[in-house]
C-alpha positions as CSV (number, residue, x, y, z in Angstrom):
1,M,76.0,113.5,34.5
2,K,77.2,113.5,30.9
3,N,77.9,109.7,31.3
4,S,74.7,109.2,32.5
5,V,73.0,110.7,29.2
6,L,75.8,108.9,27.0
7,T,74.5,105.6,28.7
8,M,71.0,106.7,28.3
9,I,71.5,107.2,24.4
10,L,73.5,103.8,24.3
11,V,70.6,101.8,25.9
12,M,67.9,103.6,23.6
13,M,70.1,102.6,20.4
14,M,70.5,98.9,21.6
15,T,67.0,98.8,21.8
16,V,65.8,100.2,18.8
17,W,68.4,98.0,17.2
18,A,67.0,94.8,19.4
19,I,63.7,95.9,17.8
20,A,64.8,96.2,14.4
21,Q,66.2,92.6,14.4
22,E,63.1,91.0,15.9
23,R,61.3,92.5,12.9
24,P,60.0,88.8,10.9
25,V,61.5,88.7,7.6
26,L,60.0,86.7,5.0
27,T,61.6,85.6,1.3
28,L,59.3,84.7,-1.6
29,D,61.0,81.1,-1.6
30,S,59.6,80.6,2.2
31,C,56.3,81.6,1.3
32,H,55.9,79.5,-1.7
33,S,56.9,76.1,0.4
34,M,54.7,77.4,3.3
35,A,51.8,78.2,1.1
36,V,51.9,74.4,-0.6
37,E,52.2,72.7,2.9
38,H,49.2,75.1,4.4
39,N,47.3,74.4,1.2
40,P,44.6,72.0,2.1
41,L,44.6,70.7,-1.5
42,T,47.8,69.3,-0.4
43,K,46.4,67.0,1.5
44,Q,44.5,65.1,-1.2
45,R,47.7,63.8,-2.3
46,N,47.7,61.1,0.3
47,L,43.9,60.5,-0.4
48,Y,44.4,59.6,-4.1
49,E,47.2,57.4,-3.4
50,E,45.0,55.6,-0.8
51,A,41.8,55.6,-3.2
52,F,44.1,54.1,-5.9
53,R,45.6,51.3,-3.3
54,L,42.1,50.2,-2.3
55,Q,40.8,50.5,-6.2
56,S,43.8,48.4,-7.3
57,K,42.9,45.8,-4.5
58,S,39.3,45.9,-5.5
59,I,39.9,45.1,-9.1
60,G,42.6,42.4,-8.3
61,S,40.3,40.3,-6.1
62,N,38.6,39.4,-9.6
63,Y,41.5,36.9,-9.8
64,L,40.3,35.3,-6.1
65,P,37.7,32.3,-5.8
66,Q,34.5,33.8,-6.3
67,T,31.6,31.8,-4.0
68,T,28.0,32.3,-4.4
69,L,25.6,30.0,-2.2
70,Y,22.1,29.5,-4.3
71,A,19.0,28.1,-2.9
72,L,16.3,26.9,-5.4
73,A,12.7,25.7,-4.7
74,S,10.7,25.0,-7.6
75,W,7.5,22.9,-9.2
76,Q,7.1,21.7,-12.5
77,S,4.1,20.6,-14.6
78,E,6.0,17.6,-16.1
79,V,8.8,15.4,-15.1
80,T,10.9,12.8,-16.7
81,G,9.5,9.3,-16.9
82,F,9.6,6.1,-18.9
83,P,6.6,5.4,-21.2
84,V,6.7,1.8,-21.1
85,S,7.1,-0.8,-18.2
86,L,9.4,-3.6,-17.6
87,P,8.5,-6.8,-15.9
88,G,9.8,-7.2,-12.2
89,I,11.4,-3.7,-12.5
90,E,9.6,-0.9,-10.5
91,I,10.7,2.6,-11.7
92,P,10.0,4.9,-8.9
93,A,7.9,8.1,-10.1
94,V,10.0,11.8,-9.9
95,S,8.4,14.4,-8.2
96,N,7.1,17.4,-9.6
97,D,8.4,19.8,-6.9
98,N,12.3,20.4,-6.8
99,Y,14.6,21.8,-3.8
100,K,18.4,22.4,-4.1
101,I,20.8,24.5,-2.3
102,Y,24.2,24.7,-3.9
103,L,27.7,26.4,-3.3
104,D,29.3,27.7,-6.6
105,V,33.0,28.5,-6.5
106,N,34.6,30.1,-9.7
107,Q,38.1,30.9,-10.5
108,L,39.4,33.2,-13.3
109,I,42.1,31.7,-15.3
110,W,42.7,34.3,-18.1
111,D,40.5,37.2,-19.0
112,G,42.6,38.7,-22.0
113,G,44.4,41.1,-19.7
114,S,41.2,43.0,-18.2
115,V,42.3,43.0,-14.6
116,R,45.8,44.3,-15.7
117,R,44.7,46.9,-18.0
118,Q,42.0,48.0,-15.5
119,K,45.0,48.4,-12.8
120,E,46.7,50.5,-15.4
121,L,43.7,52.6,-16.3
122,E,43.2,53.4,-12.3
123,A,46.9,54.3,-12.1
124,S,46.4,56.7,-15.1
125,S,43.6,58.4,-13.2
126,M,45.4,58.8,-10.1
127,Q,48.4,60.3,-11.9
128,I,46.1,62.7,-13.5
129,D,44.6,63.6,-10.0
130,L,48.1,64.0,-8.5
131,A,49.3,66.4,-11.5
132,G,46.1,68.2,-10.7
133,V,47.2,68.8,-7.2
134,D,50.8,69.7,-8.3
135,A,49.2,72.5,-11.1
136,E,46.7,74.0,-8.3
137,N,49.8,74.4,-6.1
138,Y,51.6,75.8,-9.1
139,R,48.7,78.7,-9.6
140,L,48.8,78.8,-5.8
141,K,52.5,80.4,-6.0
142,E,51.6,82.8,-9.0
143,S,48.6,84.1,-6.7
144,I,51.3,84.5,-3.9
145,N,53.7,86.0,-6.6
146,Q,51.1,88.6,-7.2
147,L,50.3,89.3,-3.4
148,Y,54.0,89.4,-2.4
149,F,54.9,91.9,-4.8
150,S,51.9,94.1,-4.2
151,I,53.0,94.0,-0.6
152,L,56.7,95.0,-1.8
153,Q,55.2,98.0,-3.6
154,F,53.6,99.1,-0.2
155,Q,56.7,98.6,1.6
156,A,58.8,100.7,-0.7
157,N,56.1,103.5,-0.9
158,E,55.9,103.7,2.7
159,K,59.9,104.1,2.9
160,L,59.7,106.8,0.5
161,L,56.8,108.9,2.3
162,I,58.6,108.3,5.5
163,L,61.8,109.8,4.1
164,A,60.1,112.7,2.4
165,M,58.1,113.5,5.7
166,D,61.5,113.7,7.6
167,E,63.0,116.0,5.0
168,L,60.1,118.0,5.4
169,Y,60.3,117.9,9.0
170,T,64.0,118.9,9.0
171,R,63.1,122.1,6.4
172,L,60.1,122.9,9.1
173,A,62.6,123.4,11.8
174,V,64.9,125.6,9.8
175,L,61.9,127.7,8.7
176,R,60.7,128.0,12.4
177,A,64.1,129.0,13.5
178,G,63.8,131.9,10.6
179,I,60.4,132.8,11.8
180,S,61.6,133.3,15.3
181,N,64.0,135.7,13.9
182,G,61.7,137.3,11.9
183,T,63.4,136.5,8.7
184,I,60.5,134.2,7.3
185,L,56.9,134.4,7.3
186,P,55.0,132.2,9.3
187,S,52.7,131.0,6.1
188,N,55.9,129.2,5.0
189,A,55.6,126.9,7.7
190,D,51.8,126.6,7.3
191,V,52.4,125.2,3.8
192,L,55.1,122.5,5.2
193,D,52.8,121.5,8.0
194,A,50.0,121.0,5.7
195,E,52.1,119.0,3.2
196,I,53.4,116.8,6.3
197,A,49.8,116.0,7.2
198,V,48.9,115.1,3.6
199,I,51.6,112.4,3.6
200,G,50.7,111.2,7.0
201,Q,47.1,110.6,5.4
202,A,48.7,109.0,2.6
203,L,51.2,106.7,5.0
204,T,47.8,105.7,7.1
205,D,46.0,104.7,3.8
206,L,48.9,102.7,2.6
207,R,49.8,100.9,6.0
208,Y,46.2,99.6,6.2
209,N,46.5,98.4,2.6
210,K,49.7,96.8,3.3
211,S,48.2,95.4,6.6
212,A,45.5,93.6,4.8
213,G,47.8,91.9,2.1
214,L,50.0,90.7,5.0
215,Y,47.0,89.2,6.9
216,K,46.1,87.5,3.4
217,L,49.5,86.4,2.7
218,G,49.5,84.8,6.6
219,E,46.3,83.2,5.6
220,L,47.6,81.6,2.7
221,T,51.1,80.6,4.2
222,G,49.9,79.8,7.8
223,L,52.7,82.3,9.0
224,N,52.5,84.8,11.8
225,T,52.6,87.7,9.7
226,G,51.7,91.6,11.1
227,P,52.8,95.2,10.2
228,E,56.1,94.8,11.0
229,T,56.7,92.2,9.0
230,R,59.3,92.8,6.1
231,L,59.5,91.1,2.8
232,I,62.7,90.7,0.9
233,L,62.7,91.5,-2.9
234,P,64.1,88.6,-4.7
235,E,66.5,89.0,-7.5
236,Y,66.5,87.4,-11.1
237,E,69.3,88.0,-13.0
238,N,70.7,87.2,-16.4
239,L,67.2,85.9,-17.6
240,P,67.2,84.1,-20.9
241,L,64.4,85.7,-23.0
242,S,65.2,83.7,-25.9
243,L,63.8,80.7,-24.5
244,T,60.4,80.4,-25.1
245,D,59.6,76.3,-24.2
246,T,56.8,76.5,-21.9
247,K,56.7,72.2,-21.7
248,A,57.6,72.4,-18.0
249,R,54.6,73.7,-16.7
250,P,52.3,71.1,-15.0
251,E,49.5,71.4,-17.6
252,Y,51.7,69.8,-20.2
253,R,52.1,66.7,-17.8
254,I,48.4,66.7,-17.3
255,F,47.7,67.0,-21.2
256,G,50.1,63.9,-21.6
257,M,48.8,62.0,-18.8
258,Q,45.1,62.5,-20.2
259,Q,46.2,61.0,-23.8
260,E,47.9,58.1,-21.8
261,K,44.8,57.2,-20.1
262,I,42.4,57.1,-23.2
263,S,44.8,54.9,-25.0
264,R,44.3,52.4,-21.9
265,Q,41.0,53.0,-22.2
266,I,41.2,52.0,-26.1
267,S,43.2,49.1,-25.3
268,L,40.4,48.1,-22.6
269,T,37.6,48.3,-24.7
270,G,39.2,45.9,-27.4
271,I,39.8,43.2,-24.4
272,R,35.9,43.0,-24.2
273,V,35.8,40.5,-27.3
274,M,38.8,38.7,-26.1
275,P,38.0,34.9,-24.7
276,R,37.7,34.1,-21.2
277,L,38.6,30.9,-19.2
278,S,37.4,30.1,-15.8
279,A,37.4,26.9,-13.5
280,F,34.1,26.2,-11.3
281,T,33.1,23.8,-8.7
282,T,29.7,23.1,-7.4
283,L,28.8,21.4,-4.2
284,G,24.9,20.9,-3.6
285,Y,22.3,19.0,-1.6
286,G,19.0,18.5,-3.1
287,R,16.0,16.5,-4.9
288,P,16.9,15.6,-7.4
289,G,20.7,15.4,-7.5
290,L,22.6,14.5,-10.3
291,N,20.5,11.4,-10.8
292,M,17.5,12.8,-12.4
293,L,15.7,9.4,-11.9
294,S,16.3,9.8,-8.1
295,N,13.6,10.7,-6.0
296,D,15.5,11.4,-3.1
297,F,17.7,14.0,-1.6
298,E,21.4,13.5,-2.4
299,S,24.4,15.6,-2.0
300,Y,26.2,15.8,-5.1
301,A,29.6,17.8,-6.8
302,M,30.7,19.2,-10.1
303,L,34.3,20.1,-11.1
304,G,35.0,21.9,-14.4
305,A,36.2,24.7,-16.7
306,R,34.3,27.3,-18.7
307,F,35.4,28.7,-22.1
308,S,33.5,31.9,-23.2
309,W,34.1,34.1,-26.3
310,K,32.0,36.7,-27.5
311,L,32.3,36.5,-31.2
312,W,30.3,39.7,-32.2
313,D,29.3,42.6,-30.4
314,W,27.9,44.7,-33.3
315,N,30.9,46.8,-33.5
316,Q,30.4,48.4,-30.0
317,H,34.0,48.2,-29.0
318,R,35.1,49.9,-32.3
319,N,32.9,52.6,-31.9
320,D,34.0,53.1,-28.3
321,Q,37.3,53.4,-29.5
322,S,36.2,55.8,-32.1
323,V,34.7,57.8,-29.4
324,L,37.7,57.9,-27.2
325,S,39.9,58.7,-30.4
326,V,38.1,62.0,-30.7
327,Q,38.4,62.8,-27.1
328,Q,42.1,62.2,-27.7
329,Q,41.7,65.2,-30.6
330,I,40.0,67.7,-28.3
331,I,42.9,67.3,-25.6
332,D,45.3,67.7,-28.6
333,T,43.1,71.2,-29.5
334,R,43.3,72.0,-25.6
335,K,46.9,71.9,-25.9
336,E,47.3,73.7,-29.0
337,A,45.0,76.5,-27.5
338,F,47.4,76.3,-23.9
339,E,50.6,76.7,-26.0
340,M,49.3,79.6,-27.9
341,T,48.3,81.4,-24.5
342,Q,51.5,81.0,-23.4
343,R,53.7,82.0,-26.5
344,I,51.5,85.2,-26.4
345,A,52.0,85.8,-22.7
346,L,55.9,85.0,-22.8
347,N,56.1,87.6,-25.8
348,S,54.2,90.2,-23.8
349,L,56.4,89.7,-20.9
350,K,59.8,90.0,-22.8
351,Q,58.7,93.5,-24.2
352,E,57.5,94.3,-20.8
353,I,60.9,93.6,-19.3
354,L,62.7,95.5,-21.9
355,R,60.3,98.6,-21.5
356,I,61.0,98.7,-17.5
357,E,64.7,98.2,-17.9
358,N,64.8,101.1,-20.2
359,L,62.5,103.2,-17.9
360,I,64.9,102.3,-15.0
361,A,68.1,103.6,-16.7
362,A,66.2,106.9,-17.4
363,D,65.1,106.8,-13.6
364,H,68.4,107.2,-12.5
365,R,69.4,109.9,-14.6
366,I,66.0,111.9,-13.4
367,V,66.7,111.2,-9.8
368,E,70.4,112.3,-10.0
369,L,69.1,115.6,-11.5
370,R,65.9,115.8,-9.1
371,K,68.3,115.6,-6.0
372,K,70.4,118.5,-7.4
373,V,67.3,120.7,-7.8
374,A,65.8,119.7,-4.7
375,M,69.0,120.7,-2.8
376,T,69.2,124.1,-4.3
377,A,65.6,124.7,-3.6
378,A,66.3,123.6,0.0
379,A,69.1,126.1,0.4
380,R,67.0,128.6,-1.0
381,L,63.9,128.1,0.9
382,D,66.7,128.3,4.1
383,Q,67.6,131.8,3.0
384,G,64.3,133.0,2.6
385,I,64.7,133.3,-1.4
386,I,61.8,131.2,-2.4
387,T,58.2,130.2,-0.8
388,S,57.6,126.8,0.7
389,S,54.8,126.2,-2.3
390,E,58.1,126.5,-4.6
391,Y,60.1,124.4,-2.8
392,L,57.5,121.5,-2.3
393,I,57.1,121.6,-6.2
394,E,61.1,120.4,-6.4
395,Q,60.6,118.2,-3.3
396,N,57.6,116.5,-4.5
397,A,59.1,116.0,-7.7
398,L,62.0,114.3,-6.3
399,T,59.8,111.9,-4.2
400,K,58.1,111.0,-7.4
401,A,61.0,110.3,-9.1
402,E,62.4,108.0,-6.5
403,L,59.1,106.3,-6.1
404,N,59.2,105.6,-9.6
405,L,62.4,104.4,-9.5
406,E,61.7,101.9,-6.6
407,L,58.6,100.8,-8.4
408,H,60.0,100.1,-11.5
409,K,63.0,97.9,-10.0
410,I,59.9,96.1,-7.9
411,Q,58.1,95.7,-11.2
412,L,61.3,94.5,-13.0
413,Q,61.9,91.4,-10.9
414,Q,58.2,90.9,-10.7
415,S,57.8,90.6,-14.6
416,R,60.9,88.3,-14.5
417,L,59.6,86.3,-12.3
418,N,56.1,85.9,-14.3
419,Y,58.3,84.9,-17.2
420,I,60.2,82.3,-15.0
421,S,56.7,81.4,-13.9
422,T,55.1,81.4,-17.4
423,M,57.8,78.8,-18.7
424,G,57.2,76.4,-15.8
425,Y,60.1,77.0,-14.1
426,L,58.8,78.5,-10.8
427,K,60.4,76.1,-7.8
């Protein structure tokens, strides 16, 4: 019989251990990587690259032969003729109506670098778009950080409330034994029962909030999260609070790329007044052909080169360059404003980290003292020296102290992570 009982206990312990092992565990790094992979905006990277490839191909086609077919029919009130007549020579009259169909082929030879600069400009636009996706994913990671640590706080609260409830159940069992012996009043047990119900209510509310947070985390990451999902608290030690450089943030890359794009736009506007050289070929059939004195339909061909140079554009390109220079100054002011915001945020986070570190040092001392007081109160309650209400005052003070310690530990790691994130070093 004893062997059967021991076997059942062993089986139950193994089952509980197996269930605990099956609880899904998540880390912040895995949530980051899965959130980026699951983010629909990440798919835009391939789309931007494909759009750039197609646009570059389209721009490059300017260096391919441009073929155009024309058809023309016209009537004119006067035609070329000779006002004198020559003996023995009959000069045919030219018709007033003309008909012509011809194929015009143009080949660009030199455009002052316009095609190359346009491709560079498109490359800048693509890089800005890609950097924008990276910035969005970085902000997504920062959102994941806030959500992740809020769930960690729910998780810590749940653990402490369960421990507090277990402690009350232990005290309640001792009280009921004393009530059975007639040494303790039944009202003392009622007080503990009521407090257990209050904690149970708080646990129910907390678990709903935790489940809502886990559901949102699952939606953002594509992971299968549930009430049993356990999050691991990340630890960030030896944080260099003396560093205040935030140049690693993706926003700075965007500022630099925007400046580079405008510089390329300025160069492109200057090319508008550069000379252009092209070759052309014309193949046609009509009346008249190249011989204006012939009144017959004839085929003809022409081959040549064309040179053009816009000598004066009323300073339009210089005005456009001035506008672009102003846009560069606007970007500079945005960058300065962003830098100021980041400096303020870093200083606030630094003070927050130092504040929480001091609170944790005090929390350890408070918890140690509260444990001694609560143990003494529990012993006095078991002996019937104090009431349940008096015991609960000390036990609740211990629970609050332990809760503050756990929450401050979580807040410290969150503040350290926010410091790293603000600097731009979030992986």
